[in-house]
Biopython code that builds the backbone (N, CA, C, O; Angstrom):
import numpy as np
from Bio.PDB.StructureBuilder import StructureBuilder

atoms = [
    (1, "MET", "N", (-0.740, 3.580, -7.097)),
    (1, "MET", "CA", (-0.038, 2.647, -7.921)),
    (1, "MET", "C", (-1.051, 1.740, -8.605)),
    (1, "MET", "O", (-2.136, 1.505, -8.075)),
    (2, "ALA", "N", (-0.708, 1.248, -9.743)),
    (2, "ALA", "CA", (-1.587, 0.355, -10.496)),
    (2, "ALA", "C", (-0.733, -0.677, -11.215)),
    (2, "ALA", "O", (0.401, -0.405, -11.608)),
    (3, "GLU", "N", (-1.294, -1.852, -11.375)),
    (3, "GLU", "CA", (-0.583, -2.946, -12.032)),
    (3, "GLU", "C", (-1.585, -3.694, -12.896)),
    (3, "GLU", "O", (-2.706, -3.965, -12.465)),
    (4, "TYR", "N", (-1.182, -4.025, -14.107)),
    (4, "TYR", "CA", (-2.072, -4.706, -15.029)),
    (4, "TYR", "C", (-1.303, -5.800, -15.760)),
    (4, "TYR", "O", (-0.184, -5.576, -16.223)),
    (5, "ASP", "N", (-1.896, -6.966, -15.861)),
    (5, "ASP", "CA", (-1.370, -8.003, -16.740)),
    (5, "ASP", "C", (-2.533, -8.529, -17.579)),
    (5, "ASP", "O", (-3.604, -7.922, -17.567)),
    (6, "ALA", "N", (-2.367, -9.599, -18.282)),
    (6, "ALA", "CA", (-3.391, -10.070, -19.216)),
    (6, "ALA", "C", (-4.698, -10.470, -18.536)),
    (6, "ALA", "O", (-5.750, -10.449, -19.176)),
    (7, "ARG", "N", (-4.653, -10.835, -17.242)),
    (7, "ARG", "CA", (-5.864, -11.317, -16.573)),
    (7, "ARG", "C", (-6.382, -10.434, -15.457)),
    (7, "ARG", "O", (-7.589, -10.406, -15.217)),
    (8, "THR", "N", (-5.523, -9.722, -14.774)),
    (8, "THR", "CA", (-5.955, -8.992, -13.579)),
    (8, "THR", "C", (-5.464, -7.549, -13.597)),
    (8, "THR", "O", (-4.553, -7.178, -14.338)),
    (9, "MET", "N", (-6.114, -6.749, -12.741)),
    (9, "MET", "CA", (-5.685, -5.376, -12.519)),
    (9, "MET", "C", (-5.697, -5.129, -11.019)),
    (9, "MET", "O", (-6.703, -5.382, -10.355)),
    (10, "ASN", "N", (-4.584, -4.635, -10.478)),
    (10, "ASN", "CA", (-4.459, -4.327, -9.063)),
    (10, "ASN", "C", (-4.280, -2.823, -8.896)),
    (10, "ASN", "O", (-3.579, -2.184, -9.681)),
    (11, "VAL", "N", (-4.918, -2.259, -7.869)),
    (11, "VAL", "CA", (-4.846, -0.827, -7.602)),
    (11, "VAL", "C", (-4.529, -0.647, -6.124)),
    (11, "VAL", "O", (-5.098, -1.332, -5.274)),
    (12, "GLY", "N", (-3.612, 0.282, -5.818)),
    (12, "GLY", "CA", (-3.249, 0.497, -4.436)),
    (12, "GLY", "C", (-2.786, 1.910, -4.174)),
    (12, "GLY", "O", (-2.608, 2.700, -5.101)),
    (13, "ALA", "N", (-2.589, 2.228, -2.892)),
    (13, "ALA", "CA", (-2.123, 3.553, -2.489)),
    (13, "ALA", "C", (-1.348, 3.432, -1.184)),
    (13, "ALA", "O", (-1.550, 2.507, -0.396)),
    (14, "GLU", "N", (-0.459, 4.391, -0.982)),
    (14, "GLU", "CA", (0.322, 4.460, 0.254)),
    (14, "GLU", "C", (0.313, 5.898, 0.734)),
    (14, "GLU", "O", (0.441, 6.830, -0.060)),
    (15, "TYR", "N", (0.159, 6.075, 2.045)),
    (15, "TYR", "CA", (0.147, 7.416, 2.618)),
    (15, "TYR", "C", (1.108, 7.447, 3.794)),
    (15, "TYR", "O", (1.045, 6.590, 4.675)),
    (16, "SER", "N", (2.004, 8.438, 3.812)),
    (16, "SER", "CA", (2.980, 8.594, 4.894)),
    (16, "SER", "C", (2.563, 9.742, 5.804)),
    (16, "SER", "O", (2.157, 10.802, 5.329)),
    (17, "PHE", "N", (2.665, 9.529, 7.099)),
    (17, "PHE", "CA", (2.400, 10.599, 8.053)),
    (17, "PHE", "C", (3.241, 10.368, 9.287)),
    (17, "PHE", "O", (3.841, 9.305, 9.446)),
    (18, "GLY", "N", (3.289, 11.342, 10.149)),
    (18, "GLY", "CA", (4.122, 11.239, 11.349)),
    (18, "GLY", "C", (5.589, 11.336, 11.013)),
    (18, "GLY", "O", (6.388, 10.551, 11.524)),
    (19, "LYS", "N", (5.971, 12.285, 10.162)),
    (19, "LYS", "CA", (7.360, 12.493, 9.727)),
    (19, "LYS", "C", (7.960, 11.221, 9.141)),
    (19, "LYS", "O", (9.111, 10.881, 9.415)),
    (20, "ASP", "N", (7.171, 10.526, 8.333)),
    (20, "ASP", "CA", (7.588, 9.307, 7.626)),
    (20, "ASP", "C", (7.891, 8.147, 8.574)),
    (20, "ASP", "O", (8.632, 7.236, 8.205)),
    (21, "TYR", "N", (7.339, 8.161, 9.777)),
    (21, "TYR", "CA", (7.495, 7.034, 10.697)),
    (21, "TYR", "C", (6.364, 6.025, 10.552)),
    (21, "TYR", "O", (6.533, 4.847, 10.867)),
    (22, "ILE", "N", (5.217, 6.483, 10.078)),
    (22, "ILE", "CA", (4.055, 5.611, 9.948)),
    (22, "ILE", "C", (3.538, 5.700, 8.515)),
    (22, "ILE", "O", (3.315, 6.792, 7.993)),
    (23, "ASN", "N", (3.350, 4.549, 7.889)),
    (23, "ASN", "CA", (2.806, 4.493, 6.536)),
    (23, "ASN", "C", (1.570, 3.608, 6.542)),
    (23, "ASN", "O", (1.561, 2.540, 7.154)),
    (24, "ALA", "N", (0.531, 4.058, 5.858)),
    (24, "ALA", "CA", (-0.674, 3.255, 5.669)),
    (24, "ALA", "C", (-0.692, 2.788, 4.218)),
    (24, "ALA", "O", (-0.482, 3.583, 3.301)),
    (25, "VAL", "N", (-0.940, 1.506, 4.016)),
    (25, "VAL", "CA", (-0.916, 0.916, 2.684)),
    (25, "VAL", "C", (-2.246, 0.203, 2.446)),
    (25, "VAL", "O", (-2.693, -0.580, 3.285)),
    (26, "ILE", "N", (-2.883, 0.479, 1.288)),
    (26, "ILE", "CA", (-4.097, -0.245, 0.899)),
    (26, "ILE", "C", (-3.927, -0.743, -0.529)),
    (26, "ILE", "O", (-3.227, -0.130, -1.335)),
    (27, "GLU", "N", (-4.569, -1.850, -0.826)),
    (27, "GLU", "CA", (-4.501, -2.413, -2.167)),
    (27, "GLU", "C", (-5.778, -3.189, -2.443)),
    (27, "GLU", "O", (-6.336, -3.831, -1.553)),
    (28, "PHE", "N", (-6.229, -3.123, -3.676)),
    (28, "PHE", "CA", (-7.368, -3.904, -4.121)),
    (28, "PHE", "C", (-6.878, -4.877, -5.184)),
    (28, "PHE", "O", (-6.554, -4.476, -6.302)),
    (29, "ASN", "N", (-6.825, -6.164, -4.827)),
    (29, "ASN", "CA", (-6.418, -7.198, -5.765)),
    (29, "ASN", "C", (-7.594, -7.535, -6.667)),
    (29, "ASN", "O", (-8.704, -7.768, -6.188)),
    (30, "ARG", "N", (-7.354, -7.562, -7.949)),
    (30, "ARG", "CA", (-8.388, -7.783, -8.966)),
    (30, "ARG", "C", (-9.512, -6.763, -8.835)),
    (30, "ARG", "O", (-10.642, -7.027, -9.244)),
    (31, "CYS", "N", (-9.208, -5.611, -8.272)),
    (31, "CYS", "CA", (-10.165, -4.518, -8.032)),
    (31, "CYS", "C", (-11.353, -4.967, -7.188)),
    (31, "CYS", "O", (-12.407, -4.333, -7.236)),
    (32, "ARG", "N", (-11.212, -6.038, -6.422)),
    (32, "ARG", "CA", (-12.292, -6.538, -5.563)),
    (32, "ARG", "C", (-11.855, -6.796, -4.135)),
    (32, "ARG", "O", (-12.538, -6.387, -3.196)),
    (33, "TYR", "N", (-10.737, -7.462, -3.959)),
    (33, "TYR", "CA", (-10.325, -7.956, -2.653)),
    (33, "TYR", "C", (-9.394, -6.964, -1.972)),
    (33, "TYR", "O", (-8.344, -6.608, -2.506)),
    (34, "PHE", "N", (-9.796, -6.524, -0.785)),
    (34, "PHE", "CA", (-9.056, -5.507, -0.035)),
    (34, "PHE", "C", (-7.894, -6.132, 0.721)),
    (34, "PHE", "O", (-8.018, -7.207, 1.307)),
    (35, "SER", "N", (-6.779, -5.448, 0.696)),
    (35, "SER", "CA", (-5.610, -5.815, 1.478)),
    (35, "SER", "C", (-5.003, -4.521, 1.990)),
    (35, "SER", "O", (-4.902, -3.555, 1.234)),
    (36, "GLY", "N", (-4.598, -4.474, 3.253)),
    (36, "GLY", "CA", (-4.058, -3.234, 3.786)),
    (36, "GLY", "C", (-3.299, -3.445, 5.072)),
    (36, "GLY", "O", (-3.333, -4.525, 5.663)),
    (37, "GLY", "N", (-2.616, -2.405, 5.499)),
    (37, "GLY", "CA", (-1.875, -2.501, 6.742)),
    (37, "GLY", "C", (-1.173, -1.206, 7.093)),
    (37, "GLY", "O", (-1.192, -0.234, 6.338)),
    (38, "LEU", "N", (-0.555, -1.222, 8.260)),
    (38, "LEU", "CA", (0.245, -0.100, 8.741)),
    (38, "LEU", "C", (1.697, -0.545, 8.848)),
    (38, "LEU", "O", (1.992, -1.678, 9.227)),
    (39, "VAL", "N", (2.589, 0.363, 8.508)),
    (39, "VAL", "CA", (4.029, 0.094, 8.602)),
    (39, "VAL", "C", (4.621, 1.122, 9.553)),
    (39, "VAL", "O", (4.438, 2.322, 9.350)),
    (40, "PHE", "N", (5.327, 0.676, 10.591)),
    (40, "PHE", "CA", (6.018, 1.546, 11.522)),
    (40, "PHE", "C", (7.521, 1.433, 11.249)),
    (40, "PHE", "O", (8.088, 0.340, 11.271)),
    (41, "LYS", "N", (8.151, 2.577, 10.991)),
    (41, "LYS", "CA", (9.573, 2.588, 10.675)),
    (41, "LYS", "C", (10.361, 3.010, 11.916)),
    (41, "LYS", "O", (9.956, 3.908, 12.655)),
    (42, "ILE", "N", (11.487, 2.345, 12.120)),
    (42, "ILE", "CA", (12.411, 2.706, 13.195)),
    (42, "ILE", "C", (13.701, 3.147, 12.525)),
    (42, "ILE", "O", (14.366, 2.354, 11.858)),
    (43, "HIS", "N", (14.053, 4.410, 12.703)),
    (43, "HIS", "CA", (15.270, 4.953, 12.103)),
    (43, "HIS", "C", (16.439, 4.743, 13.061)),
    (43, "HIS", "O", (16.432, 5.253, 14.181)),
    (44, "LEU", "N", (17.426, 4.001, 12.621)),
    (44, "LEU", "CA", (18.621, 3.757, 13.427)),
    (44, "LEU", "C", (19.700, 4.776, 13.067)),
    (44, "LEU", "O", (19.838, 5.159, 11.905)),
    (45, "LYS", "N", (20.442, 5.201, 14.040)),
    (45, "LYS", "CA", (21.521, 6.164, 13.774)),
    (45, "LYS", "C", (22.848, 5.490, 13.742)),
    (45, "LYS", "O", (23.868, 6.146, 13.530)),
]
sb = StructureBuilder()
sb.init_structure("model")
sb.init_model(0)
sb.init_chain("A")
sb.init_seg("    ")
for serial, (resi, resn, name, xyz) in enumerate(atoms, 1):
    if name == "N":
        sb.init_residue(resn, " ", resi, " ")
    sb.init_atom(name, np.array(xyz, "f"), 0.0, 1.0, " ", f" {name:<3s}", serial, name[0])
structure = sb.get_structure()
């Protein structure tokens, strides 16, 4: 994913694994500052 406005550009990616239960997310704000994390999904029936 990418986002651009008049002053900044942000670039990021998301990867799903474990049958879509675990997602890894990374992002570079202003193409310099790293931000990231893991998302654990709980599917309710």
